[in-house]
C-alpha positions, 0 to 999 in steps of 0.5 A: 500499500505504501508503494501505491501511496508514494507512486512507486510504479516499479515497486508495484509492478515487481510486487504484483509480478511476484504476488503468486509466490508471496500471496499478495492480494491486489483486491484486499481492502486495507481498513487503514486506507479505507479501500484497495490499492486502486482506490488509494491510487485514485485518492492520491491522483496517481494516474500511472499507478491507476493504469497499471493496477486497473490493467492487472490480471485478477484486479477487481475494478468494481470492489467496494470499500466499507461504504460501498464505494467503488474506485469509479465512484471515488474518481467521479467524486474527486473530478479526476477526468483522466482516471475516470476515462482510464477506468471506463476503458477497463474491461468489466467496469460497472458504472451503474453499481450503487454505493450504500447511499444509493449513488452511482458514479454519475450521481457523485460527479453530478453532486460535486459539479464535475461537468467533464466527468458527468459527460464521460459517464453519460457517454459511456452509458449511451454506448 
């Protein structure tokens, strides 16, 4: 998790490469960080790490933290247009899932008035 927090992409890639040996779970929710490594990367605005993690085999881009928030919801809430675009291009992403308060990623983007992210999510829904 610290490699993600400090954007050490090479360290992250090495850890993921040997994860089958050491039993590293890329989808584990760290209570101290309120989410997965992917959610942490989004929170820190590390787009390169988001790209690396979201493309990694076995990653669950739809995993929810203790509040039911997904990484896409978090990125939408923060207005991270590049990250939202990257996540929407990820196979298996679910833009319609709801958090514990019943909000989707689109609703989070609308709530915080992130117009560019709202547009991305609406276009994705139409495709």
